[in-house]
C-alpha positions as CSV (number, residue, x, y, z in Angstrom):
1,M,9.7,-28.1,-8.0
2,L,11.7,-25.5,-10.0
3,K,14.2,-26.4,-12.7
4,A,16.7,-23.8,-12.0
5,M,17.3,-25.5,-8.4
6,A,19.4,-27.9,-10.1
7,K,21.4,-25.1,-11.3
8,Q,25.0,-24.9,-9.7
9,Q,25.5,-22.3,-7.2
10,L,27.4,-19.5,-8.3
11,A,30.6,-19.1,-5.6
12,S,30.4,-16.9,-2.4
13,N,32.5,-14.6,-3.7
14,E,31.2,-14.1,-7.3
15,A,27.3,-13.8,-6.2
16,V,25.5,-11.7,-4.1
17,R,23.5,-13.8,-1.4
18,V,19.8,-13.2,-0.2
19,A,18.1,-15.0,1.6
20,V,14.5,-14.4,1.4
21,V,12.6,-15.5,4.7
22,G,9.0,-16.9,4.0
23,G,8.2,-17.8,0.7
24,G,4.8,-16.4,0.2
25,A,3.8,-13.8,-3.0
26,S,6.2,-11.4,-1.7
27,A,9.0,-13.4,-1.6
28,V,8.4,-14.7,-5.0
29,L,7.7,-11.4,-6.6
30,L,11.0,-10.2,-4.9
31,A,12.9,-13.3,-6.1
32,A,11.8,-13.1,-9.7
33,R,13.3,-9.6,-9.7
34,L,16.4,-10.1,-8.0
35,L,17.3,-12.9,-10.8
36,D,16.1,-10.6,-13.4
37,A,18.6,-8.2,-12.8
38,S,21.6,-11.2,-12.6
39,V,21.8,-10.2,-16.0
40,A,24.1,-6.8,-14.5
41,Q,24.8,-8.8,-11.0
42,A,25.7,-12.2,-10.2
43,V,23.2,-13.4,-7.2
44,H,22.2,-16.2,-5.6
45,V,18.7,-16.4,-3.8
46,S,18.1,-18.4,-0.9
47,I,14.1,-19.1,-0.2
48,V,13.4,-20.0,3.4
49,E,9.5,-21.7,3.5
50,P,8.6,-24.0,6.4
51,S,5.8,-25.7,3.9
52,G,8.6,-25.9,0.9
53,R,5.3,-24.2,-0.8
54,L,5.5,-20.7,-2.9
55,A,3.5,-18.3,-3.7
56,A,0.7,-19.9,-1.1
57,G,1.0,-18.0,1.8
58,V,-3.1,-17.2,3.3
59,A,-3.7,-15.0,0.2
60,Y,-3.1,-17.6,-2.4
61,G,-2.9,-20.9,-0.7
62,T,-6.5,-22.1,-0.8
63,D,-7.5,-24.7,-3.4
64,D,-11.1,-23.9,-3.7
65,S,-12.1,-23.0,-7.2
66,E,-14.7,-20.4,-5.9
67,H,-11.9,-17.9,-3.8
68,L,-11.4,-15.6,-6.9
69,L,-9.0,-12.9,-6.4
70,N,-10.6,-9.7,-5.4
71,V,-9.2,-7.4,-8.0
72,R,-9.3,-7.9,-12.0
73,A,-6.8,-9.7,-13.9
74,S,-5.4,-6.3,-15.7
75,G,-4.3,-4.9,-12.2
76,M,-2.6,-8.0,-10.9
77,S,0.5,-8.7,-13.4
78,A,3.6,-9.7,-11.4
79,D,6.0,-7.7,-13.5
80,P,5.5,-3.7,-13.2
81,S,7.5,-3.6,-16.5
82,Q,4.7,-5.7,-18.3
83,P,1.1,-4.8,-17.3
84,G,-0.5,-7.3,-19.7
85,D,1.8,-10.6,-18.3
86,L,-1.1,-12.1,-16.5
87,V,-4.0,-11.5,-19.1
88,D,-1.7,-13.0,-21.5
89,W,-0.7,-16.2,-19.6
90,M,-4.5,-16.7,-18.9
91,A,-5.6,-15.9,-22.7
92,Q,-3.2,-18.9,-23.5
93,R,-4.9,-21.1,-21.1
94,S,-8.7,-20.1,-21.6
95,L,-9.1,-18.4,-18.0
96,G,-11.0,-15.6,-19.0
97,G,-9.5,-11.7,-20.2
98,P,-8.7,-7.9,-18.2
99,D,-12.0,-8.3,-16.4
100,T,-12.1,-11.4,-15.1
101,F,-11.5,-12.2,-11.3
102,L,-9.2,-14.7,-11.4
103,P,-9.4,-18.4,-8.8
104,R,-6.8,-17.6,-6.3
105,R,-5.2,-21.1,-6.9
106,E,-4.8,-20.4,-10.7
107,F,-2.9,-16.8,-9.6
108,R,-0.9,-19.3,-7.6
109,T,0.2,-21.7,-10.3
110,Y,0.9,-17.9,-12.7
111,L,3.3,-16.7,-9.8
112,Q,4.9,-20.0,-9.4
113,E,5.9,-20.2,-13.6
114,H,6.9,-16.6,-13.2
115,L,9.5,-17.1,-11.1
116,E,10.5,-20.5,-12.8
117,A,10.5,-18.6,-15.7
118,A,12.7,-15.6,-14.6
119,A,15.0,-18.7,-12.7
120,E,15.6,-20.0,-16.4
121,R,16.4,-16.9,-18.2
122,A,18.5,-15.6,-15.4
123,T,22.2,-15.0,-16.9
124,S,24.0,-14.9,-13.7
125,G,21.8,-15.7,-11.2
126,T,20.4,-19.1,-9.3
127,L,17.6,-19.9,-7.0
128,E,17.5,-22.4,-3.9
129,V,14.4,-23.4,-1.9
130,L,14.5,-24.7,1.5
131,T,11.6,-26.5,3.1
132,D,12.6,-25.1,6.6
133,Q,12.5,-22.4,8.8
134,V,14.6,-18.9,10.1
135,V,14.9,-19.4,14.2
136,A,17.7,-17.0,14.4
137,V,19.6,-14.0,12.6
138,E,23.3,-13.4,13.8
139,I,24.7,-9.9,11.6
140,S,28.7,-9.7,11.3
141,S,30.8,-7.2,9.9
142,E,31.2,-9.2,7.0
143,S,27.6,-11.1,6.6
144,T,24.7,-12.2,7.8
145,H,24.2,-15.7,9.5
146,L,20.7,-17.4,9.2
147,E,20.5,-20.6,11.5
148,L,17.6,-22.5,10.5
149,A,14.9,-25.4,12.6
150,S,17.3,-28.0,11.3
151,G,20.4,-26.6,12.4
152,T,21.8,-25.9,9.0
153,V,23.4,-22.1,8.7
154,V,22.6,-20.0,5.4
155,V,25.3,-17.4,5.3
156,A,23.7,-14.1,3.5
157,D,24.8,-10.8,2.7
158,Y,21.1,-9.9,2.7
159,V,17.9,-10.6,4.4
160,V,14.6,-9.8,3.4
161,L,12.2,-10.9,5.2
162,A,9.1,-11.6,3.6
163,I,6.8,-13.4,6.3
164,G,3.6,-12.2,5.5
165,N,0.4,-11.9,7.6
166,P,0.6,-12.6,11.4
167,A,-2.0,-15.7,12.3
168,P,-5.3,-14.4,12.9
169,G,-5.7,-12.8,16.5
170,I,-8.2,-15.0,18.9
171,P,-11.2,-12.2,20.3
172,S,-10.4,-12.8,24.1
173,P,-14.0,-14.2,25.2
174,L,-12.7,-17.1,22.5
175,A,-9.4,-17.7,24.4
176,T,-11.4,-20.2,26.6
177,L,-12.6,-22.4,23.4
178,I,-8.8,-23.6,22.7
179,G,-9.4,-27.1,21.8
180,A,-12.7,-27.4,22.2
181,E,-14.3,-29.5,19.1
182,G,-15.7,-26.7,16.5
183,W,-13.5,-24.0,17.5
184,V,-11.5,-22.8,14.5
185,P,-9.3,-20.6,15.3
186,D,-7.3,-20.2,11.7
187,P,-9.8,-20.9,8.6
188,W,-6.7,-21.0,6.4
189,A,-4.8,-23.3,8.4
190,P,-5.0,-27.0,5.5
191,G,-7.9,-29.1,6.3
192,A,-9.7,-26.6,9.0
193,L,-13.0,-26.4,7.3
194,K,-13.1,-29.9,6.2
195,E,-13.4,-31.1,10.1
196,L,-16.8,-28.8,9.9
197,Q,-18.7,-30.9,7.4
198,G,-21.7,-32.3,9.0
199,K,-22.1,-29.4,11.3
200,Q,-25.2,-27.2,10.6
201,R,-25.3,-24.2,12.8
202,I,-22.2,-22.3,12.8
203,L,-21.2,-18.8,14.0
204,L,-18.7,-16.5,11.7
205,V,-16.7,-14.3,14.2
206,G,-16.2,-11.4,11.3
207,T,-18.0,-10.3,8.2
208,G,-14.9,-9.3,6.1
209,L,-13.3,-11.1,3.2
210,T,-12.3,-14.3,5.2
211,M,-15.8,-14.8,6.2
212,A,-17.1,-14.2,2.6
213,D,-14.7,-17.3,1.3
214,V,-15.6,-19.4,4.5
215,A,-19.3,-19.3,3.9
216,L,-18.9,-20.4,0.7
217,T,-16.8,-23.2,1.6
218,L,-19.0,-24.3,4.1
219,S,-22.0,-23.6,1.9
220,R,-20.9,-26.2,-0.6
221,Q,-18.9,-28.8,1.5
222,N,-22.2,-29.4,3.4
223,P,-23.7,-32.9,2.8
224,E,-27.1,-31.4,4.1
225,P,-26.9,-27.3,2.7
226,E,-30.6,-26.7,3.2
227,H,-30.3,-27.2,7.2
228,L,-27.2,-25.1,7.2
229,E,-28.0,-22.1,9.4
230,L,-24.7,-19.6,9.3
231,L,-24.9,-16.8,11.5
232,A,-22.0,-14.0,10.4
233,L,-21.4,-11.6,13.6
234,S,-19.1,-8.3,13.8
235,R,-19.4,-5.3,15.8
236,N,-20.8,-3.0,13.0
237,G,-22.4,-5.6,10.6
238,L,-20.7,-4.5,7.5
239,L,-20.4,-6.7,4.2
240,P,-17.6,-5.9,2.2
241,K,-18.9,-3.8,-0.7
242,S,-18.7,-5.6,-4.7
243,H,-16.7,-4.4,-7.3
244,L,-19.2,-3.6,-10.5
245,L,-18.7,-6.0,-13.5
246,V,-17.1,-3.6,-15.5
247,Q,-15.7,-0.3,-14.1
248,P,-15.3,2.9,-16.5
249,P,-10.8,3.5,-17.0
250,R,-11.1,6.9,-16.3
251,P,-8.9,9.5,-14.5
252,L,-10.4,11.3,-11.1
253,Q,-8.6,14.2,-9.3
254,V,-9.5,13.5,-5.8
255,I,-6.6,14.1,-3.7
256,D,-4.4,17.1,-3.1
257,L,-1.8,16.1,-0.7
258,A,-0.8,20.1,-0.3
259,Q,-4.2,20.1,1.9
260,D,-5.8,17.1,2.8
261,A,-2.9,15.3,4.7
262,D,-3.4,17.9,7.5
263,D,-6.8,16.5,9.0
264,V,-8.1,13.1,8.4
265,L,-11.5,13.8,9.6
266,A,-11.7,16.5,6.9
267,L,-10.9,14.7,4.4
268,Q,-13.1,11.8,5.4
269,A,-15.7,14.6,5.2
270,K,-14.6,15.6,1.9
271,I,-14.8,11.9,0.5
272,V,-17.9,11.0,1.7
273,R,-19.2,14.7,0.5
274,R,-17.9,13.9,-2.8
275,I,-19.5,10.5,-2.9
276,R,-22.7,11.4,-1.7
277,D,-23.7,14.9,-2.9
278,H,-21.1,14.6,-6.0
279,V,-19.6,17.7,-4.6
280,G,-16.6,18.2,-7.4
281,A,-17.3,15.3,-9.0
282,E,-15.8,15.4,-12.5
283,Y,-18.5,12.8,-14.4
284,P,-22.3,13.0,-13.8
285,D,-22.4,9.5,-13.6
286,E,-19.3,9.0,-11.1
287,N,-19.1,6.2,-8.9
288,W,-17.8,5.9,-5.3
289,R,-15.8,3.1,-6.6
290,E,-14.0,5.6,-8.8
291,V,-13.2,7.8,-5.8
292,I,-12.3,5.2,-3.7
293,D,-9.4,3.6,-6.4
294,A,-8.2,7.5,-7.4
295,I,-7.5,7.5,-3.4
296,R,-5.6,4.5,-3.4
297,P,-2.6,5.5,-5.1
298,F,-1.9,8.6,-2.9
299,A,-2.9,6.3,0.2
300,N,0.5,6.0,1.2
301,A,1.7,9.5,0.8
302,L,-1.3,10.3,3.0
303,W,-0.4,7.8,5.6
304,R,3.4,9.4,5.9
305,R,2.3,12.7,6.0
306,F,-0.1,12.2,9.1
307,D,1.3,12.9,12.3
308,D,1.1,9.9,14.7
309,E,-2.4,11.9,16.1
310,Q,-3.9,12.0,13.0
311,Q,-2.9,8.5,12.0
312,R,-4.6,7.0,15.8
313,L,-7.7,8.7,14.2
314,F,-7.8,7.4,10.8
315,L,-7.5,3.9,13.1
316,S,-9.8,4.5,15.0
317,R,-12.4,6.4,13.2
318,V,-11.7,5.8,9.8
319,L,-10.2,2.5,8.9
320,R,-13.2,0.2,9.2
321,D,-15.3,2.4,6.1
322,W,-12.4,2.3,4.4
323,D,-11.6,-1.4,4.4
324,V,-15.3,-1.9,3.6
325,H,-15.3,0.2,0.9
326,R,-11.4,-0.3,-0.5
327,H,-11.4,-4.2,-0.1
328,R,-14.2,-5.4,-2.3
329,M,-15.9,-8.6,-3.0
330,S,-15.1,-9.9,-6.9
331,P,-18.7,-10.1,-8.3
332,P,-19.5,-13.4,-8.2
333,T,-18.4,-13.5,-5.0
334,A,-21.1,-11.0,-3.8
335,Q,-23.4,-12.8,-6.2
336,R,-23.2,-16.0,-4.2
337,L,-22.8,-14.4,-0.6
338,G,-26.0,-12.4,-1.7
339,A,-27.8,-16.0,-2.3
340,L,-27.0,-17.5,0.3
341,I,-28.6,-14.3,2.8
342,T,-31.5,-14.3,0.5
343,S,-32.4,-17.9,1.2
344,G,-32.0,-17.5,4.5
345,V,-28.7,-20.0,5.1
346,M,-26.9,-16.9,6.4
347,T,-28.1,-14.2,8.5
348,T,-25.4,-10.7,8.9
349,H,-25.7,-9.7,13.0
350,V,-24.6,-6.9,14.8
351,G,-22.9,-7.6,18.5
352,Q,-20.1,-9.1,19.9
353,V,-19.2,-12.6,21.5
354,L,-18.8,-12.2,25.6
355,Q,-18.5,-15.9,26.5
356,A,-17.7,-18.7,24.9
357,S,-17.7,-22.5,26.7
358,S,-17.9,-26.0,25.5
359,S,-20.9,-27.8,26.3
360,A,-21.8,-31.3,27.4
361,L,-23.7,-32.5,24.0
362,G,-20.2,-31.5,21.9
363,G,-21.3,-28.1,20.7
364,I,-20.6,-24.5,21.6
365,V,-22.3,-22.4,24.3
366,L,-21.8,-18.9,23.7
367,E,-23.2,-15.5,25.7
368,L,-23.7,-12.7,23.1
369,E,-24.8,-9.3,22.0
370,L,-27.1,-9.9,19.5
371,D,-28.5,-6.9,17.3
372,G,-28.5,-5.0,21.0
373,T,-30.1,-7.6,23.1
374,Q,-28.0,-10.0,25.5
375,K,-28.9,-13.6,24.4
376,E,-27.4,-17.4,24.6
377,L,-27.1,-19.4,21.9
378,E,-25.9,-22.8,21.4
379,V,-23.8,-23.7,18.2
380,D,-21.9,-26.6,16.5
381,A,-19.1,-24.7,15.6
382,V,-17.1,-21.1,15.6
383,V,-14.9,-20.1,12.8
384,N,-12.9,-17.0,13.5
385,C,-12.7,-14.7,10.2
386,T,-11.5,-11.6,11.9
387,G,-9.2,-11.8,9.2
388,P,-5.2,-11.7,9.2
389,G,-3.6,-10.8,12.6
390,R,-1.5,-7.5,13.3
391,S,0.9,-8.1,16.1
392,W,4.3,-9.5,15.7
393,L,5.1,-9.4,19.2
394,P,6.7,-12.9,20.3
395,P,6.7,-15.3,20.1
396,E,4.2,-15.0,17.2
397,N,7.2,-16.0,14.4
398,P,10.7,-17.2,15.8
399,V,12.6,-14.9,13.5
400,V,10.9,-11.9,14.6
401,T,10.8,-13.0,18.1
402,D,14.8,-13.3,17.8
403,L,15.0,-10.1,16.0
404,M,13.4,-8.3,18.6
405,N,15.3,-10.1,21.5
406,S,18.6,-9.3,20.1
407,G,17.6,-5.3,19.2
408,L,17.3,-5.9,15.7
409,A,13.9,-5.5,15.3
410,Q,11.0,-3.4,17.2
411,P,7.0,-2.9,16.2
412,D,6.2,0.1,14.8
413,P,4.0,2.6,17.2
414,H,0.7,1.6,16.6
415,G,1.5,-2.4,16.5
416,L,0.6,-2.8,12.7
417,G,4.0,-4.4,11.9
418,L,7.6,-3.9,12.4
419,L,9.2,-0.6,12.4
420,T,11.0,0.1,8.9
421,T,12.8,3.3,7.1
422,A,11.0,4.3,3.8
423,E,13.8,2.3,1.7
424,G,12.5,-0.8,4.0
425,H,15.1,-1.6,5.8
426,L,14.2,-2.9,9.4
427,V,14.9,-0.3,12.3
428,K,17.1,-1.5,15.4
429,E,15.5,-1.1,19.1
430,T,17.9,2.4,19.4
431,G,16.3,4.1,16.0
432,E,19.4,3.0,13.7
433,A,18.3,1.0,10.1
434,V,19.5,-2.6,9.7
435,D,21.3,-2.2,6.4
436,Q,21.8,-5.8,5.8
437,I,18.4,-6.7,6.3
438,F,14.6,-5.6,4.5
439,V,11.5,-5.9,4.9
440,I,8.4,-6.5,2.0
441,G,4.7,-6.8,2.5
442,P,2.3,-6.9,4.9
443,P,4.8,-6.3,7.8
444,R,5.9,-2.9,6.2
445,R,2.3,-1.7,7.2
446,G,3.3,1.0,10.1
447,T,5.4,2.5,7.6
448,L,3.4,2.4,4.3
449,F,0.1,1.5,5.4
450,E,-1.0,-0.4,1.8
451,T,1.6,-2.9,2.0
452,T,-0.6,-5.9,1.3
453,A,-1.6,-6.0,-2.4
454,I,0.0,-7.0,-5.4
455,P,0.1,-3.4,-6.8
456,E,2.6,-2.5,-3.9
457,L,4.4,-5.8,-3.3
458,R,5.6,-5.9,-6.9
459,S,6.9,-2.2,-6.3
460,Q,8.4,-2.9,-3.3
461,A,10.2,-6.5,-5.0
462,L,11.5,-4.2,-7.4
463,H,13.1,-1.6,-5.3
464,I,14.2,-3.5,-2.7
465,A,16.2,-5.6,-5.5
466,D,17.3,-2.4,-7.0
467,Q,18.8,-1.2,-3.8
468,I,20.6,-5.0,-3.0
469,L,22.2,-5.3,-6.3
470,L,23.2,-1.7,-6.7
471,R,24.6,-1.6,-4.1
472,S,27.1,-4.8,-4.8
């Protein structure tokens, strides 16, 4: 429990009251920056998180030691003003160096301790964590009232939605399996994969980063791993690429914002020529990973410059290739996954599920399009590895449902998240910004696109904290 919770709450007329809805990494980073800024403006931060666990959302909630960060430690500091903070923290605990891909459960501990340290040193800031859920928001001219599931009402001057990703979407052919034995709709739900111990033939729907983590867990927890059969299936059968063990820290110039935002397919062709044919390469040994990493700082600027048609083209024609190359596995994860494939424990396939039903013997009967042919297959279990969901349409989240029903929120045009301003304010159904409500992290994907990784989250946290406290 954070020691700062024992501090006496400042009187409401002295402190800016900020209510943070959700307690994942986004919430922790924001709360830490607000508390840091309390040297100039008194602040009281209330984090409302149903589980009561901080920094334990989908990304960092796992307790599996083989689930590693997908970014080197050198790029994962919680505080943008202290880029070496995580590496220093790791050194004190003998957890590796700047090129280490830290277990995600250790990174969760780092975030929790980072917030505790911010709360301890806050000169005029206090923090409370409420194990509850926000179900409704009401805005008045003077304050905002948050109704919690317990019946408690939290009064705030500002609200920040730090609600993370929606639950994984369920492919429609698998909706018939709801409640069936062996069906795992969300592999990150507590205890979900433990229920599959002893099951031998398992279909993994999806071949991205979620699948990689699930495959490693299933292979290690199975009492007879030599009999395990994992089938990973997706429409393209593409696995995530791997990071290099060490990547040279040298700058590349790839993007010209003045020219590259006009035609997304022309931009894609330019990048392909650079990677495959070294057209415009600045080094003879230039690696494709360097090229992709050089694009990332410009990704949000490009996305905002694309018109609606160009954004739709990106989502339909470019996104999957971008995800495969941009969101990479750590080298240890890639090595372990490769060993599963080499040993025959796991196979990857191109195709999709056409129909699914429970069998009389307790298994699951599937009709599949599998590597170009239609096939019926019976498995012991099916795990939905399609990754985080994208739709925030009701009834995905009670507070979002309430905000949409009251006209205070709307989806972005592509259904990637909630419509926000460039500054992070929620946008009403009428198109006006909601001055009292900010959004941080994945729900801003329709506006920013790259808004899920720590570098983007820590920048958003600092920016929102500045906006809140400079206004007060």
